[in-house]
N, C-alpha and C positions, 0 to 999 in steps of 0.2 A: 528840239528834244522832243517833242511832243509829233510833231513830224515825222521823225523818225521811228516812233512805234511804232505810230501808223502804218507807214512802209513798208517794216519787217510785219506787222501785223497781215496787212493786203499781201505780202509772201507768202506767208503760212497758209492765208487761207486759200490761195492759187493753187497753194502746191497740193494741197490737200482735195481739190477739188478737181484736179487732175487725174491724181490718184485714181480717183473714183470715176473715170468715165467709163463706159459701156457696161458698169455696175449699178445694178437696181436696188439701190438703198440710201439711204438718207445721207446728208451731207451731214459732217461732223459740224456745220455751222448751225444746224438746229438744237444743238447741246449749247451753245453760248448762248449768253445772258442778254436779253433784248436790247437792252440799252447799248450793248458793245455792238451787235447786229447795225442795230441803224449809227450809231458813229463811223465802224467799218465802212461800210460799202458807199457810203458815198463818195470817200477817194479811192475808189475801187480802178484799175488803170484802164480799165476798157471801154468807159464813160468817156466817149468824146465830146458830147455836147451836155450841157446841163440845164435844168428848168430853174426856174420860180421854187424856192422854198415852200414846202405845206408845210404848217405851223400843229403840230400834235399835243394835246394835254394829256399824259396819264394820269388816271384813276387814282385814290389809295387802294382798291380792293378789287382783286377779280374772281372769280369762281375758276378760274382757269388756270392760274399761274398766282405765284406768293412774292409779291413787289413788297418793296419797304413799305410801311406803313405813314409815308410821306409824300408829299408833293413835288416832283422830280420838275429840273426847269426845262422848256419848250426848245424840243429838237428841230432844228433844221434835218429834212429828210428830201436829196436831191434829186431826180431821176433826170439820165440825158435822153435826150433828142434823139429820132432815128424817121429817115426817111417813108413817105408813105408807099406801101405795097399791096397791089389791087389784086389780092389774092383773097378771094369770095369765099373760098374754105375756111381762113384763118379768121377773116369775121365771123364765121357762123359759130366757129369756135370760142369768138370770145363771148358774142351774145351765151351763146349755151352755159356759160362757166359763168354769168351770172343768176341761173338755175341753183348751181353749187353753193352759189354767196348768198342765196334768199335760205336756202335751208339751213346754210352752218349758222347764219345770223338770225335768225327765228330759235333755233336751239341756244343760242346764246343767250340772249334776249330772254327767251321764256324761261331759261334756268334761273337767271339774275333775279328775276322777278318774284318766280318760286320759290327762291331760298329768300327772298327779304319776305314775301306775305310768311313762311312758314315762320321767320323768326319775329315776328309782329303777333302771330297767334302763339304762339310760345309763350312770350310773355305774357300774354292774358291769363294764363293758366295759374293760379295760384301755387306758389312755393310748399309743399310741405315737409320741406325736410324738418322742418321746427315742430311739426307734428308727429315726427315720426314713433314718439312714446305713445303716440293713443294706438295707433295699428298693432294688432296683437302679435307675438312671436312667429305663432303659424304661418300669420302671411308672407313671413322672408325665407320661410321653410317649403314655398309652395311646391317648388320643383322634388322638394323630396317626397312628396305628400299625399300630392294631385299627379292624376293621370294626365299627359298633357296633353295627347290625343285626343282622350274626352271631353277636355275644357277649350279646346281647338271648335269643336263642334256649338259650345255654346260661347263665339266671339258672335260680336255684332255682326249683323247682316250689309250686306251693301247698300244699303241703303243711310244706317246708320255711317258707316263708314265715309260715305261722298259727302254727309255733311263736317265732319272732319278733315276732308282734303282743303287744299289754298280755292279760292274765288278766280277761276280757270275765264270768269269774263274778262279780269284786268288783264289776265295773258294772253287773250283775243285783242283787247285795244293796244297791245304794247305792238302786238303782231300785225297789226292794221297801220301804225305809225312806221313801224321799220319797213313795209311796203311802200309806202306814200314815201318814205323819204329814199328808198332805193327805187321810184320809177324815173323814166325817161325824163329830162331836163333839170332832175335835183341836183342839189350839191353832193349826194351821195353816188348818183352815175358817176358823174366829174371823178369825184375822187377814184371810184372804181375804172374807169376807164382808162385813168392816168395810173392808174396801178396794172392797167392791164398791159398799156403800153410798155409801163418797164419790167413787165415780165420775160418780156424776150431780150431786152437788153440786161438783163441782170440772172443769169440761168443760175447759178448760184441760190439767191434770195429765195426765185419762184419754184426750186426743188423744195423750200420747209414751208410745209401746210402749216405748220405752226403760226408763223410768223403773220401767213394770210387772217387766222385767224385771230392773234392778236390787233393787228389792226380794223379788223372790223371791227372787234368788240372796242377799243376805245372808239372810235365812232359813232357808233351804237350809244355808248355813256354817255358821251358829249351831247351826242342829238338828246337824250333824257335830259342831260341837267338843261340844257335850255329850251325845252318845251315844260319843263316844273318851275323855272324860272319866270315863262311869260303863262301858264294857265296858274300860277301862285296867288297874285292880288284878286284873277276872278273868283277862287274857290275858297277866300279868305271869309269873306262875306257868306258864302253859303255856310262855309264849318259856323261862324258865328250860330247862325240859327239852328243848325240840325245837333249841336254841340249835347245837348240835354236830350234828343232823341237817341243819340248814340250810345250816349252814357247810360241811360236805359237800357237797350238794345243789349249792349255789353254786359250788364247784371244779370237780366233775364239769361241769357245766351252762357252765363258762367253758372248761374244758379241749374240751366240744364245739366251742365257738364258735370255739375256737382255732384247733381240727381242720379245722371245716368252715369259717374263711375261709383256712390253709393249701391243702385242698382244692380253693376257687376258685380261689386265687393260682395253683397249678400248670396248673389246667384253663387261665387266662389265659395263663400264661406257654407252655403247651401250644400253644394257638392264634396266637399272636404267635410260635414261632418256626416253626410252619408258614410263618405270613404271610412273616416272613422268608429261610426258605425260598425261596420263590418267589420273591421281590426278589433275593436274591442270583443264582438262577438265570438271572434274565433279565436283571440286568447282565452276566454271563457270555457271554450270547448277543451283547451288547452292544446292546440293546432300547434303552437309555437310559442315561447316563453320570451318577455319581455317587458322589461318595468317600461309602465306608462303614467301619466301627469299625473293620474288621477289617485295613483297610489301615494304621491310625495303629499299630495294635501289632508289625505286620508294620516301621514303620518304625523306631521305637523297638528293636525285637530285632535288627536291623541295625545300628544305635548300638551298642548291647552286644557282636554281635561282630565288631565294628572293634574295638572296645577289650578285649575279651580277646586278643587278638592284638598289641597297642598297649604297647611295652613304654614302661613309665610314667616314661617322665623330666621334668625339668625340674620336677620336684614338681606335677604334673598327674596325680592320681589319680582313680581312678573312681570316682565315688561317687553314680554314676546308681543308682536305685532298682530293687530286682528283691526277689519274695520267697525267702527263702531256706530251706528245709526241714531242720529239723536234730532230733534223738530218739539215742534209744537203739537199738542194734541192734535188728532185731525189732519195735519200738514200732509200726509200722505206718505208716513215713510213705509209702513206696511206695504202699499201700492207699489212703490219703488222695488224694497225687498223684492215681491213676487214679480216684479217682472224682469229683475236679473234672473231671479230662481227659475222662471217660465213656467210659473203653476201657481193657482189660488191656495194657498198654503195654509193662510191665515183667517182664523176669525174674524168675521166681520160685524161693523155696527154704526150707526149713524147716530154719531154726535159723543155717543158713552164710552169710555175708557174699555179698550179691549186689550190691548197688550199689560197684564199685570204683573209681569215679571220677566228678566232680560230670554230673549230665546237666542241660542248663539247655533245660528247656523252655516253648516257646513257644503260648500257648495266644489264639483268636482265631475269630473267627466267619466263617462259609463253608458254600456251599450240601450239602457234601460231609464225610462225618467220613472225614477221612483223613491221613496222619503223613506227612512227608519229612523228612530231613537237608538239612542247612547245603549240606555240598557233595557232594550227590547229586539227580537230577532224580529219582528214582523215589517213586512215589505208593503208599502202603499202605492199601486198604481197609479201614477199622476193624470195618465191619460186614461182613466176612468174615472167616470164622476161619483161614483157610491165612494170609491176609498177616498178622492177628494175631502166630499164630505166626512167620511169615518177620522182623517189626519184632523180635519179643523175640530171636531168635536174632541179629540184626543188630546189635544193641545188646549183647547179652552177646561175639557176636566183637570190638566196636569196643572194651570195657570190654578185655577181655584184651589187645586189642595195644596200648592204649596205655599198660599195666604193663610199665615196664621190667622186664629180669632184676632177680631179688634183690629185687624189690618185690611188694608185696600189693596196693597202691594207687597211685592215678596223679592229679597235678594236671590233666592235661588235660582240658578239657570235651567234651563231647556236646554238640553244638547239634542239637534237634529240633523240631518246628513241627508241631503238632497243631490242623488246622481242621476246625468239627461248627457245625450250629447250634444257636445258645442255648448255647454256650459261652461263658463269662466271660472277658474279655480280659485277660491277664497272664504275667506272666514268671516263673517259678518255677525255680529249683536244685535237684534234688534231691543232697545230702551222704551219702559214705558214714556209717553207722551207727557213733555213738561206744560205743567200748567198752572194758574195764574190764579186763581178765584177755587177753591172748595165746594164743593156740592154738597146737600143731603146726600146721606148715607156713607160717605165716605168720613176715612179716619181722620183725628185731628190733625195727625204727622204727614200727613199724605204728600203734601207739598214739599214739606224737607226731606222725606224720603228719594220720593223721586228727583232730588237735586242731588242729594249723596250721593245714590247709584250713577246718575250721569256722570259724576266727578269721579269717583271710582275707576272708571272706566276710560275717563278722557285725560287723566293724570297722567297715565302711563305714555312714556313720550315717545315712545314708538309706534301708539295706537293711531290710525287714519281716519279721524272724523268726516261722517259724511252728514253734512249739516244739510236739514229737508227743510226747505220755508214755502210757505202755502202761499201761490201766486194772487190767490182770488182775493186774497184780506190785504188789510193795508200795512205794509212793512213794519210801520211805529208799533203794531201791535204785537210784535214777535219778541219772545222770550230766550230761545235758543239762541240767538245770535252774539246777545250780550255774554251769555253764557260759555259759549264757542272761544268767544273772544277773549274772555279770561283765561281758559286750559290752553290756548294757541295763540298769542297773542301776535304770534310774526306768521302764520297762516302758514306755517313749512308744511302741515300736516292734515290740513283741511282741506273737503272739497264740496262747493256749495252746489248743491240743486235747488231749482226753482220747481216746483211743481205745479200742475195745473195752471199751466201756461194759457191755454185755449181760454178759461176765461179769465186770465189774465188780461187778453187782447181783448173782449170784447166788455170788460169793466170799466178796464183803466182809461183813463179821458185821455193821458198821455202817455203814447207809447215808449217816448223816452224813459221815461220813467223804470221798466224792463229792463231799456240797456244799462240805466245805471246801476240796475244790480245785479245784472251779467258781469258789468265791467268791474263790480266791487266798487263804486262811491257814493251809494246810498248809505252802507252801513259801515260801520267801524271796524268790521273783523274785516282782517285777510285769508287768503284761501289760497290754492296749489291752483286751482282750476274752478269755473263756473259752467253750468250746464243747464239747460232747459227742457225740460220733459213735460210730456201728458198722459195720464195714467189711467186712464179712460174717461167714459161719461158720467161717469158716478153711479153706475148698476154694478152692484154685486153679482150679478149673473152674468157677465159679457166674461170672454175668452179673453186668453191670453192673445189668441191670435186677432182676432177682433180690434182688441187696444192697441195693437201692433200697426195694424193697416190703419186704424182710424189717425195714429199719431204723425205717422208718415204721412199721411194726408193731408191732417193740417199743418205740418211745416211746409210741405209741397206749396202751396196755396197762402202762405202766411206771410203778410206784409213784412213783419219785424225780420224773412230772410229776404225777400226782396230789396228791401233797402236797406239791407246790412247791419240794420242792427244787431243781429246777432250773426255768427259764423256757421257754416254748416257742420262744422266738428263738437259744435258745444251744444247742440241737441240731439233729444234723439235718445232713450232708456241702454240702447246698443253703445251708441259711443261711451254713453255714461260707465256701463259694466266694463268696457274694456279701460279705460283710465282708471278706473277702482282695483282694476286686478293687476294693472302694471305698476300703480302705484303701491299697493301690497306689497307683491313680489321684490319689487325694488327694496321696501324698507326690511323685507323679511332678510334679504341676501347683506344689509348692512349689521341687521342687529344680531341677527341669531349665534353666531361665534360669539359675541360678548357676552350672550348670556349662557353660553356653553360654559366660560371658560368662569364666570360667575359661581355657576351651580359646583363645577368641580372644584373650586376653593370651599363650598359649601360642603361638599361632601366629605373634604380632607379632613375641616376640623368636626364633621360627627363623628368618623372614625375614629380621629383621637379622643376627642370625649367619651368612647364606648370600651376603648383599650384603657383606659385611666378608672373607668369605675365597673366596669365587668370584665375582667381579664380573661375569665373563667368558663363564659357563660357566650354561647351562638346567640348570634344577631336574629333574634326569631321575631318578625312583625307581629301587629294582634292577627292576622289570618293563621300564619303558623302557630304561633300560640295557640290558636284554638281549634286546631286541629291536632295539638299535640294533648290538650286537654281532652278534648274527642274520644280518642283512640284509652286516654286512662279509663274515661266513664265507662267503655264499653267493657273493657277489661274488667272494671269494678262487678258491669252488670253480669259478665258472664259466670265471674264468680259466686254468684248464688248459684249457683247450679251444680258448683261445687260441694256447696252444706251437707252435711251427711243427714238422712232422715233420723236418725236417733235426735240430733241436737232438734232439728224442728217440731218435734214431737215431740221434745221434753220442754222447750219453749212454749209450745201450743197448750199442751197441757195444763203449763204453770199459769199462763196468763190468762187461760180461761176460768181455772177455777176462782182468781183471783176475782173477775167478774161475776160471778153466779156463787161467790161463796155467802155472800150477805142476802141474798133471795134464800139458798137454801135454809138455811141457819133460821131466818128471822119466818117465813114466810112456808116452809115445808116443815122442818124437824122439831122447832117449840110447837105448831100448834098441834102437830098428830104428839108430842109427849105431854099434853095435856088429856088426853083421852085417860078413859079408865082398866079398857084390857089392851088386849095384842091384837084383837080382831079389829078394834076400832083405829087400832094407830098405824094400822097396814093399810083400811080400807080410805082412810086420809090422806097417806102418803100416795096412795096410786092415787087420786081424785087431781090431787094439787100437781104430781110431777106430769100429767096426761095435761095439763091446763097449762103447765109451763113450758113441756115439749110445743105442742100447737102452736102456741102466739111468740114467748119470747127467744128461748132457746135455741133453733138455728141461726137468728136476725144475729144475736148476741155470738154465735162463734163464729158466721161469718165477719163479723168486725174484728174481732180476735186477729182473727186469720192475717185480714188486711193491716191490720197493727203491727204485727209480727213482720210480715213481708216490708213493710216500711223502716221498723227498727231496723232490720238486717242491712236494708237498703243505705239506711244514714249510714250505720256503723262502716260499711264498705267506704262507702264515697266522703267520709270525714277520717276516716283511718289514716294517721300519720305514716309514711315509709321510711322511716329515717334520713339520710342524705337527700334520698332523693325525692322529697316530699317537697313541692315549689306552693308555697302560700297563694302566689297570681292567681292559681286558679281555686281558691277557694270560694270567692264571688259564683264564680261559673255553675260550679257542682253545687252550690244550693240551690241557686236560681230554676238549674235542670230537676236538681230533686224534686222541688216546689210543685213547678211544671206540669212532673210526670207523675206525681202524687194527683195532683186536681186531674188530671186527665184520665186516669187508669178508674176504671169500675169493676169491680165483682162480678161474674158470672152470674146471673140474677135465679138461674137453674139449679144453681150450688146448695141451694135452701130449700129446695121441694126435698132434691136425693138426702142431705142431709138430715131433714127430720125423720122423713122412714127410718132412717139408719139411728137416730137418738131414742125413737121410740120404742123399734125391738131391743135397743141395750137395757134401756130403764124397766121392762118387765120382766128381764130375766131375775130370778131371785136365788138362783141356785149355785153357793158357792162351791167347786169340786174339791178341795182342798184343804188343807190347815194354812199352808203357806199365804193363799188368798185371804183366808180369815185375818192371820197376826197380818198382813198386810192392811185391812180394813181398818182392824181395829189401831195400827199406828198411825193411818189416814182419819180417822178420828180424832184420836187423841191429839194431833196437830192442830187440827182446827179448832178443838175447844177451847184448847191452851192459847192459840191465837188468839182467840174471842176472849176470853177471859183477862185476857193483857189489856188487850184492847177496853175493855170492862172498868178491869180495875182504875186506868189511866183516865177514863171518862168521869168516874168517881173521883178522882184525885182532884181534880179541876171543879167539880161541882163544889166538895165539900173544904177546898184547900189544903194545904202541906200538913202531913201528920204533926206529931211534938216532937219528933227526932228531927226533922228536918228543921222545925222551928226553931231548935234548939242550935243546930249547926250552923244553918244559914241564913238566922235573925231574921226570918220570914215572918208574917202572921198571916192570918186570913183577916180579907175582908168583912163588911155586915152581910151578904149575901150568902157566904161561905159557909159563916159561922150559923146562918141560918137555917140553911141547907145541913149540916152537919148535925143540928138538933134534928130534924127530921127524919136524917139516916140511921141515929141512935136509936129513933122511934119505930122506925120501919123494922130493923133488926129483931126488935124484940117482938113486934109482933109476929115476926118468921118462925122464932125459936117456941114461939107458944103453938104454931101449928106447923108444922114443919111439910105437910101438904097442902099447902094454901096454895089457890090456882093464880094463875099467873095476873089476875085482876082483881083488884080492891074493891068493896063494895062501899056503897055512898056511907053508911052506917061506918062501916070501918075508917074511912074517909074522915068522919066528922068525930071520933072516937079521938084520931091522932092529933087532929087539928084544935080540941079540947084542950087534950093532953099538953101541947105545948106552950098554949094560951097558958095554961096553968103556970108553964114555969116562967112565962113572960114573955115567947117567944109569940110574936104574930103572922100566921103563913098564911099563902092563898092555897084554897084546893088543887088546883093546876099544879102548883111547883109539890104539891104531896104525891099527885101521879106521877108526874115525872121521876123524882126521884125515886119513888116504890117501881118505875121499871126498869132502873137501872140495878137498881139492890135487889130487886128480885132474879136479874137475869145472870147478875154474879153468881146468886146462889143456885139458880139451874143450873150452869154450867160448872161449879165443882160439883154439885152432884151428879151430872153426866160424867165428868171425871171418873170420881168415881165408880159408876155402873161399868164405865169402858176398863177398869183396870177388872172389875168381878167376872168380865166376857174372857176374859184372855182364856181362859180354859175351858168356855161356851163351846166349842166346837161340837165336844161329843154330843153336848146336848141338843147342838143346832140339828146334828146330824138325825138324830129321834125326834124330831120338832119339838122338843122341849118337852116331852111328858113325861108325867112325874118327875119336873122341876119346878124348882121356886123361879130359877133363872130366866129370866126372859131379854134376848141381844135383837127386839128386832130393830133396834137404831144401830146397831152394829149392820148387820144387813142392808140397809138405807143407803150407808156410807159406801158400804161393797157396790152398791150398782150406781151411785153416784161417781165413784169411782173409777170404775168399766165403763161407763158413760163417757165418761173424761178422757179415757185412753181411746176407744173408739172414734170419737168423735177429731181428737188430735192425729192418730191416724189418716182419717179419711181428709182432713183438711191438708194434710204434708202432701199427701197425694194428687190435690187438686194445685197446691202452690207450684209442683215439681213440674207436674205434667203440662200447666195450663198457662198459671199466672203467672210464673216468672218471665216466660216465652210472650206475653202480651207485653209487659213491664218491658222488657226488653224494647220490644217495637214501640212503646212507647216515646221509651228515651232516644230511639233513633231517630222519632219524627221531631221530637223537641230539637234535639241537637239540630237537624238540617233546618227547622224554622231561623233558632238563632243563628245560623251562618249566613241565613239571606236578609237576617236584619241585622245591616250595619248600624245603627243607633245601639242594638241591644250588647251588640260588641264591645262598643263604646265605651259602655255604661257597666260591663262585669267584669272587663280585663283593664284594666288602666295602671297609673303608678307613670313615675318618672323613667324606666325600664321600658316599658312598650311604647312608650313617646316616644324616645330615643331612637327605638329600632326600626318604629312606624316614618320617622324623618328621614332617619337613615335609608331606607327601603324607597322611600320617593323620590328624592334626591338623586339618587343610582338610577332607579329609573325613570327620571328625566333626564337626565344625563345622558343616558347610551340614546335614548331616543335620539335626543337632540344630535347628540353624532353622527347616528344610522340617517337621521334628515340633512345633515349637512355632507355628508357623503353621497345621498341620492342626489342633493344638489347642484353638487361640485358635476356628476357624473351628468346630471340635464343639460349645464351649459356647454 
């Protein structure tokens, strides 16, 4: 059966060969499998003689064909003999063919050795697939963001590429061995000769060049295998001696390769940084609009700012991710943060506490390296040293202002945004350093406050904890590691950073201790990753660039990397920032949608509560309520201008007379009435009026005008407007009124002009008509009656109730009132005896009264007698003046004749007319000042007060309170948070 199949195959091959005679093309035999050809041709009919079989072993793998990956059995290849012919041309051609064999063999052997060397070199390169998360996203998108032609120019030169190529010395050795193998007299030469002789006999096989190459490759591989076995024993001893040297060489070569890769990556990043800077600058100029990554982190930072001000009610807590930087005091937290931000932005101190409150730093990309605060529009240029100094000073001032009296640290967060080309996008919070012992000057609760602040930030299940450990001190002195292990026992969101590794390498006796720390075997805490960084030489004046160069130089020469205690991806702050940024965004993508759903549910609850409690009111938050109240207050101030002049003058005249009436009666009218004749009366009145006008009257008039304006302003502010009145504004309006009144001052020049006007008005004594005379009589009568009524009331309080009240109300007099009553009766007798008695008692009259009272058994003091006399005489005088006023009603005729040939003198009526006219003129002048000047100035002051209140959030919270306000405020905040979160999520999905 087998022979039949072989014979059939031979017939088919012969027919194919004969059909191709005269045509220059490859035989179909070449398309057959190698094994098929080796089996087929030994039985070819044209072979009359057979040679002894040549045993050939086929290797497992060849670079020229695809054989099965298993060893085949040895095949008997038989060649037929042929009579020797003396053709020198044939022999010459046969020798020349050896040159072809040499070239083809060299190519095959060199290719095989090159492939093997390449595979060995490739195995030496570390597998970076497991650390793909460290490389930022933009590296995988370099083909879209980076100019390829520009990068080709930045590729390594020929010398660098030569180092990466295979070792051609080994290839040369292989070629030399191949040449020796093919030299005359060698087994290879005999094999090729046999193959050459068989070539004439087997034309179909010779036409297949591929068959010759396969035979050549098999013989070369067999020779290499024998050579390796022969040289194996001799090289085994040498290898044992040089293993250690080779390991060292391989480690150094690996380190150089990693550093070379790092430098190439940094060059690419620098190119990318410049390109992105140009893109951002073009976007700033508005050349084309597209969303950049910086907008994404800014949106997220705004959400965190709102959440920091939001009072977490309704069990909705802030679980949004942020990077929380914690560590022991002076462990290098701030330095690590500055290296990530690429700027020396924080205050620095040697050993003292500098971070006194949490500082939220939002890092984002931008065309310029700048920093700005959330509540300020000033930009600090971080490339200028003076701006950096100003920024550090501003941060220190804000920290000290946030610390309350009697405290050392504050819970108030300072929000800072840093933008620049190449910055990793993330949000970091720098917390005060954890301390173990309090020093003098610290508040007693400083240690507990720092712990509570740190725990409050770390208990967020989505917060990434950046644990900073000082490598220059003993690990056992660390406090923060225990705190972090309590908050994140599984280490699912913790990144450990060992700082000051340069000092640690010098001071630590056993470098293995650093390796144990980085591998997480020394501390009980667990972490996602471990990093070792160097943040400078301890000099506060070092620049970021010099620190970077020092860090790179240190790790390049460090034994920690050379001895593989540290891995290349675990060192430098650059790798740290890439890892932290990647973890941050990974946590954001995993948790932000859950937080958005939580706030959506909270919003629904708040809206339902508002509809149930305030169905007819709009949802106005505190700011909207303030604006509404502001408009109402300004409308009320404008209403002051609508007050009629008559109303102003009536109020001013009435109030002014109430203030000055006592002075006019007691100090002007009563003393002048005691004079003997009219001439002396008028002289006394003129003198006293002049003195009064020069010193007191103008000032008193301005005070009255200001009080009147306050009363009207208060009336408009507190006036209820029916159903439109909202009690929630009462406290705010009262505060605005008080602050405005405190700030407002009347024009100082008003008194000078008013003094001249009042002096001229009081000098006029000419009453022009009877109507003015009657008005003066009426004014005088009202004034005297009011004074008489007041005097009667004072006397009644002195002597007690009269007999009618004692009988009707069953009340009596006390001892003092009885004494004063007896004194009053005695003094009334004295006045009845002398109706023209002067206003003052003489000493002998006081003695007489006292003796008369003692005779009746009443002991009285002389001062009590004089005091009682003052009120008794005042009542007597006022009654006499009223009687005289009634007599003067018809005295206008005599006044026109200057009281010539008349016993009636009405000089007191003229006095009251002068006072009345002065009051009217003063009221008119003050009204003009009010309407033309002071009301406008008051309106301006009100606007200033409202503007100040609008900027003072604490003031608004204090003045606009209540459940309604708080509910509207929470509803507004939750809506804003939800909307911003949804916008952020949409932008996040678009970025993906």
